mmCIF file of the C-alpha atoms, coordinates in Angstrom:
data_MODEL
# 
_entry.id   MODEL 
# 
loop_
_atom_site.group_PDB 
_atom_site.id 
_atom_site.type_symbol 
_atom_site.label_atom_id 
_atom_site.label_alt_id 
_atom_site.label_comp_id 
_atom_site.label_asym_id 
_atom_site.label_entity_id 
_atom_site.label_seq_id 
_atom_site.pdbx_PDB_ins_code 
_atom_site.Cartn_x 
_atom_site.Cartn_y 
_atom_site.Cartn_z 
_atom_site.occupancy 
_atom_site.B_iso_or_equiv 
_atom_site.pdbx_formal_charge 
_atom_site.auth_seq_id 
_atom_site.auth_comp_id 
_atom_site.auth_asym_id 
_atom_site.auth_atom_id 
_atom_site.pdbx_PDB_model_num 
ATOM 1   C CA . MET A 1 1   ? 0.000  0.000  0.000   1.00 0.00 ? 1   MET A CA 1 
ATOM 2   C CA . ALA A 1 2   ? 1.296  3.470  -0.898  1.00 0.00 ? 2   ALA A CA 1 
ATOM 3   C CA . SER A 1 3   ? 2.229  5.825  1.914   1.00 0.00 ? 3   SER A CA 1 
ATOM 4   C CA . ASN A 1 4   ? 0.266  9.002  2.579   1.00 0.00 ? 4   ASN A CA 1 
ATOM 5   C CA . GLY A 1 5   ? 3.225  11.062 1.342   1.00 0.00 ? 5   GLY A CA 1 
ATOM 6   C CA . VAL A 1 6   ? 3.266  9.297  -2.022  1.00 0.00 ? 6   VAL A CA 1 
ATOM 7   C CA . ILE A 1 7   ? -0.489 9.708  -2.426  1.00 0.00 ? 7   ILE A CA 1 
ATOM 8   C CA . LEU A 1 8   ? -0.300 13.400 -1.488  1.00 0.00 ? 8   LEU A CA 1 
ATOM 9   C CA . SER A 1 9   ? 2.564  13.985 -3.937  1.00 0.00 ? 9   SER A CA 1 
ATOM 10  C CA . PHE A 1 10  ? 0.580  12.294 -6.687  1.00 0.00 ? 10  PHE A CA 1 
ATOM 11  C CA . LEU A 1 11  ? -2.476 14.464 -5.971  1.00 0.00 ? 11  LEU A CA 1 
ATOM 12  C CA . VAL A 1 12  ? -0.369 17.648 -5.981  1.00 0.00 ? 12  VAL A CA 1 
ATOM 13  C CA . ILE A 1 13  ? 1.077  16.713 -9.382  1.00 0.00 ? 13  ILE A CA 1 
ATOM 14  C CA . ILE A 1 14  ? -2.416 16.118 -10.768 1.00 0.00 ? 14  ILE A CA 1 
ATOM 15  C CA . VAL A 1 15  ? -3.713 19.450 -9.458  1.00 0.00 ? 15  VAL A CA 1 
ATOM 16  C CA . LEU A 1 16  ? -0.686 21.400 -10.704 1.00 0.00 ? 16  LEU A CA 1 
ATOM 17  C CA . SER A 1 17  ? -0.975 19.846 -14.146 1.00 0.00 ? 17  SER A CA 1 
ATOM 18  C CA . CYS A 1 18  ? -4.523 21.208 -14.391 1.00 0.00 ? 18  CYS A CA 1 
ATOM 19  C CA . ILE A 1 19  ? -3.531 24.815 -13.644 1.00 0.00 ? 19  ILE A CA 1 
ATOM 20  C CA . ASP A 1 20  ? -2.967 27.066 -16.649 1.00 0.00 ? 20  ASP A CA 1 
ATOM 21  C CA . LEU A 1 21  ? 0.117  29.009 -15.574 1.00 0.00 ? 21  LEU A CA 1 
ATOM 22  C CA . SER A 1 22  ? 0.384  30.771 -18.927 1.00 0.00 ? 22  SER A CA 1 
ATOM 23  C CA . SER A 1 23  ? -2.293 33.201 -17.770 1.00 0.00 ? 23  SER A CA 1 
ATOM 24  C CA . SER A 1 24  ? -0.692 33.792 -14.385 1.00 0.00 ? 24  SER A CA 1 
ATOM 25  C CA . GLY A 1 25  ? 2.128  35.829 -12.986 1.00 0.00 ? 25  GLY A CA 1 
ATOM 26  C CA . TRP A 1 26  ? 4.115  34.900 -9.916  1.00 0.00 ? 26  TRP A CA 1 
ATOM 27  C CA . ILE A 1 27  ? 5.204  37.151 -7.108  1.00 0.00 ? 27  ILE A CA 1 
ATOM 28  C CA . THR A 1 28  ? 7.824  36.165 -4.553  1.00 0.00 ? 28  THR A CA 1 
ATOM 29  C CA . LEU A 1 29  ? 8.545  38.624 -1.750  1.00 0.00 ? 29  LEU A CA 1 
ATOM 30  C CA . TYR A 1 30  ? 11.614 38.096 0.431   1.00 0.00 ? 30  TYR A CA 1 
ATOM 31  C CA . GLN A 1 31  ? 12.509 39.282 3.910   1.00 0.00 ? 31  GLN A CA 1 
ATOM 32  C CA . HIS A 1 32  ? 16.028 40.434 3.000   1.00 0.00 ? 32  HIS A CA 1 
ATOM 33  C CA . ARG A 1 33  ? 17.704 42.037 0.006   1.00 0.00 ? 33  ARG A CA 1 
ATOM 34  C CA . ASN A 1 34  ? 18.918 39.942 -2.928  1.00 0.00 ? 34  ASN A CA 1 
ATOM 35  C CA . TYR A 1 35  ? 16.188 37.324 -2.414  1.00 0.00 ? 35  TYR A CA 1 
ATOM 36  C CA . GLY A 1 36  ? 17.485 36.453 1.040   1.00 0.00 ? 36  GLY A CA 1 
ATOM 37  C CA . GLY A 1 37  ? 15.874 35.466 4.291   1.00 0.00 ? 37  GLY A CA 1 
ATOM 38  C CA . VAL A 1 38  ? 12.356 34.149 4.687   1.00 0.00 ? 38  VAL A CA 1 
ATOM 39  C CA . MET A 1 39  ? 10.182 33.852 1.584   1.00 0.00 ? 39  MET A CA 1 
ATOM 40  C CA . LEU A 1 40  ? 7.206  35.938 2.728   1.00 0.00 ? 40  LEU A CA 1 
ATOM 41  C CA . VAL A 1 41  ? 4.953  35.416 -0.296  1.00 0.00 ? 41  VAL A CA 1 
ATOM 42  C CA . SER A 1 42  ? 5.226  33.080 -3.246  1.00 0.00 ? 42  SER A CA 1 
ATOM 43  C CA . ARG A 1 43  ? 2.017  32.768 -5.162  1.00 0.00 ? 43  ARG A CA 1 
ATOM 44  C CA . PRO A 1 44  ? 0.517  32.904 -8.627  1.00 0.00 ? 44  PRO A CA 1 
ATOM 45  C CA . VAL A 1 45  ? -1.607 35.886 -9.593  1.00 0.00 ? 45  VAL A CA 1 
ATOM 46  C CA . SER A 1 46  ? -3.844 35.800 -12.654 1.00 0.00 ? 46  SER A CA 1 
ATOM 47  C CA . ASN A 1 47  ? -2.913 38.307 -15.353 1.00 0.00 ? 47  ASN A CA 1 
ATOM 48  C CA . ASN A 1 48  ? -6.555 39.386 -15.441 1.00 0.00 ? 48  ASN A CA 1 
ATOM 49  C CA . ASP A 1 49  ? -6.858 39.805 -11.688 1.00 0.00 ? 49  ASP A CA 1 
ATOM 50  C CA . TYR A 1 50  ? -6.176 43.439 -10.875 1.00 0.00 ? 50  TYR A CA 1 
ATOM 51  C CA . LYS A 1 51  ? -7.591 43.265 -7.361  1.00 0.00 ? 51  LYS A CA 1 
ATOM 52  C CA . CYS A 1 52  ? -5.560 44.162 -4.325  1.00 0.00 ? 52  CYS A CA 1 
ATOM 53  C CA . PHE A 1 53  ? -3.902 41.417 -2.287  1.00 0.00 ? 53  PHE A CA 1 
ATOM 54  C CA . ASN A 1 54  ? -3.229 42.154 1.384   1.00 0.00 ? 54  ASN A CA 1 
ATOM 55  C CA . LEU A 1 55  ? -0.306 40.438 3.067   1.00 0.00 ? 55  LEU A CA 1 
ATOM 56  C CA . LEU A 1 56  ? -0.940 38.415 6.203   1.00 0.00 ? 56  LEU A CA 1 
ATOM 57  C CA . ASP A 1 57  ? -0.109 40.254 9.426   1.00 0.00 ? 57  ASP A CA 1 
ATOM 58  C CA . TRP A 1 58  ? 3.169  38.387 10.014  1.00 0.00 ? 58  TRP A CA 1 
ATOM 59  C CA . MET A 1 59  ? 4.324  39.279 6.469   1.00 0.00 ? 59  MET A CA 1 
ATOM 60  C CA . LYS A 1 60  ? 3.571  43.005 6.581   1.00 0.00 ? 60  LYS A CA 1 
ATOM 61  C CA . ASP A 1 61  ? 6.378  45.539 6.797   1.00 0.00 ? 61  ASP A CA 1 
ATOM 62  C CA . ARG A 1 62  ? 9.099  42.914 6.323   1.00 0.00 ? 62  ARG A CA 1 
ATOM 63  C CA . GLY A 1 63  ? 9.770  42.790 2.562   1.00 0.00 ? 63  GLY A CA 1 
ATOM 64  C CA . SER A 1 64  ? 13.156 43.860 1.231   1.00 0.00 ? 64  SER A CA 1 
ATOM 65  C CA . SER A 1 65  ? 13.348 42.289 -2.251  1.00 0.00 ? 65  SER A CA 1 
ATOM 66  C CA . ILE A 1 66  ? 11.009 40.807 -4.828  1.00 0.00 ? 66  ILE A CA 1 
ATOM 67  C CA . ASN A 1 67  ? 11.169 38.408 -7.735  1.00 0.00 ? 67  ASN A CA 1 
ATOM 68  C CA . THR A 1 68  ? 8.443  39.403 -10.181 1.00 0.00 ? 68  THR A CA 1 
ATOM 69  C CA . HIS A 1 69  ? 9.127  36.406 -12.427 1.00 0.00 ? 69  HIS A CA 1 
ATOM 70  C CA . GLY A 1 70  ? 9.056  38.672 -15.469 1.00 0.00 ? 70  GLY A CA 1 
ATOM 71  C CA . ARG A 1 71  ? 5.836  40.486 -14.532 1.00 0.00 ? 71  ARG A CA 1 
ATOM 72  C CA . CYS A 1 72  ? 4.906  43.921 -13.236 1.00 0.00 ? 72  CYS A CA 1 
ATOM 73  C CA . PHE A 1 73  ? 3.582  44.477 -9.708  1.00 0.00 ? 73  PHE A CA 1 
ATOM 74  C CA . VAL A 1 74  ? 2.761  47.526 -7.612  1.00 0.00 ? 74  VAL A CA 1 
ATOM 75  C CA . LEU A 1 75  ? 3.618  47.307 -3.916  1.00 0.00 ? 75  LEU A CA 1 
ATOM 76  C CA . PHE A 1 76  ? 1.763  49.452 -1.384  1.00 0.00 ? 76  PHE A CA 1 
ATOM 77  C CA . GLU A 1 77  ? 2.642  50.776 2.044   1.00 0.00 ? 77  GLU A CA 1 
ATOM 78  C CA . HIS A 1 78  ? -0.766 50.050 3.581   1.00 0.00 ? 78  HIS A CA 1 
ATOM 79  C CA . GLU A 1 79  ? -3.511 47.438 3.305   1.00 0.00 ? 79  GLU A CA 1 
ATOM 80  C CA . ASN A 1 80  ? -6.061 47.622 0.494   1.00 0.00 ? 80  ASN A CA 1 
ATOM 81  C CA . CYS A 1 81  ? -3.442 49.089 -1.861  1.00 0.00 ? 81  CYS A CA 1 
ATOM 82  C CA . GLN A 1 82  ? -3.356 52.427 -0.077  1.00 0.00 ? 82  GLN A CA 1 
ATOM 83  C CA . GLY A 1 83  ? -0.532 54.813 0.789   1.00 0.00 ? 83  GLY A CA 1 
ATOM 84  C CA . ARG A 1 84  ? 2.815  55.126 -0.933  1.00 0.00 ? 84  ARG A CA 1 
ATOM 85  C CA . SER A 1 85  ? 3.424  52.744 -3.792  1.00 0.00 ? 85  SER A CA 1 
ATOM 86  C CA . MET A 1 86  ? 6.301  51.370 -5.804  1.00 0.00 ? 86  MET A CA 1 
ATOM 87  C CA . LYS A 1 87  ? 5.938  49.879 -9.285  1.00 0.00 ? 87  LYS A CA 1 
ATOM 88  C CA . VAL A 1 88  ? 8.280  46.925 -9.712  1.00 0.00 ? 88  VAL A CA 1 
ATOM 89  C CA . THR A 1 89  ? 9.176  45.464 -13.092 1.00 0.00 ? 89  THR A CA 1 
ATOM 90  C CA . PRO A 1 90  ? 11.937 43.007 -14.005 1.00 0.00 ? 90  PRO A CA 1 
ATOM 91  C CA . ASP A 1 91  ? 14.241 45.881 -14.990 1.00 0.00 ? 91  ASP A CA 1 
ATOM 92  C CA . VAL A 1 92  ? 13.826 47.970 -11.810 1.00 0.00 ? 92  VAL A CA 1 
ATOM 93  C CA . ASN A 1 93  ? 17.102 47.794 -9.904  1.00 0.00 ? 93  ASN A CA 1 
ATOM 94  C CA . CYS A 1 94  ? 15.615 48.252 -6.453  1.00 0.00 ? 94  CYS A CA 1 
ATOM 95  C CA . ARG A 1 95  ? 13.666 44.987 -6.791  1.00 0.00 ? 95  ARG A CA 1 
ATOM 96  C CA . LEU A 1 96  ? 16.782 43.408 -5.268  1.00 0.00 ? 96  LEU A CA 1 
ATOM 97  C CA . ASN A 1 97  ? 17.044 45.929 -2.443  1.00 0.00 ? 97  ASN A CA 1 
ATOM 98  C CA . PHE A 1 98  ? 14.034 48.051 -1.492  1.00 0.00 ? 98  PHE A CA 1 
ATOM 99  C CA . GLU A 1 99  ? 16.316 50.404 0.464   1.00 0.00 ? 99  GLU A CA 1 
ATOM 100 C CA . ASP A 1 100 ? 17.476 51.784 -2.899  1.00 0.00 ? 100 ASP A CA 1 
ATOM 101 C CA . CYS A 1 101 ? 13.925 53.105 -3.439  1.00 0.00 ? 101 CYS A CA 1 
ATOM 102 C CA . ASN A 1 102 ? 13.101 54.014 0.174   1.00 0.00 ? 102 ASN A CA 1 
ATOM 103 C CA . PHE A 1 103 ? 10.559 51.192 0.344   1.00 0.00 ? 103 PHE A CA 1 
ATOM 104 C CA . ASN A 1 104 ? 12.256 48.747 2.709   1.00 0.00 ? 104 ASN A CA 1 
ATOM 105 C CA . ASP A 1 105 ? 10.116 46.949 5.304   1.00 0.00 ? 105 ASP A CA 1 
ATOM 106 C CA . ILE A 1 106 ? 6.877  48.818 4.552   1.00 0.00 ? 106 ILE A CA 1 
ATOM 107 C CA . THR A 1 107 ? 4.983  46.625 2.043   1.00 0.00 ? 107 THR A CA 1 
ATOM 108 C CA . SER A 1 108 ? 1.504  45.610 3.223   1.00 0.00 ? 108 SER A CA 1 
ATOM 109 C CA . SER A 1 109 ? -0.337 44.904 -0.047  1.00 0.00 ? 109 SER A CA 1 
ATOM 110 C CA . PHE A 1 110 ? 0.216  44.481 -3.786  1.00 0.00 ? 110 PHE A CA 1 
ATOM 111 C CA . LYS A 1 111 ? -1.493 44.137 -7.136  1.00 0.00 ? 111 LYS A CA 1 
ATOM 112 C CA . ILE A 1 112 ? -0.494 43.198 -10.656 1.00 0.00 ? 112 ILE A CA 1 
ATOM 113 C CA . CYS A 1 113 ? 0.137  46.045 -13.140 1.00 0.00 ? 113 CYS A CA 1 
# 
């Protein structure tokens, strides 16, 4: 009989194979510069989903770098995409170190561009 881990892995593979990632963008927010420290957020976001995503309380005000995975995102200082904002694209240098754009440790929400 297969172990629970094998069954779970099989189910995850089936579910992931059904997801159309071509219509999604990924965002990965890191605690430290240069993609270091704790990975605070790593999730797909639909290209057609322009709604605001609030970070969980333990994630807020901790981000210092972001991997946009080739997409454009806007980060916001407060929940509900309010307050100061920073547009981050793959060619923005401060994506590796938010201090370079005076946006270190203040991100509380984001949305896709």
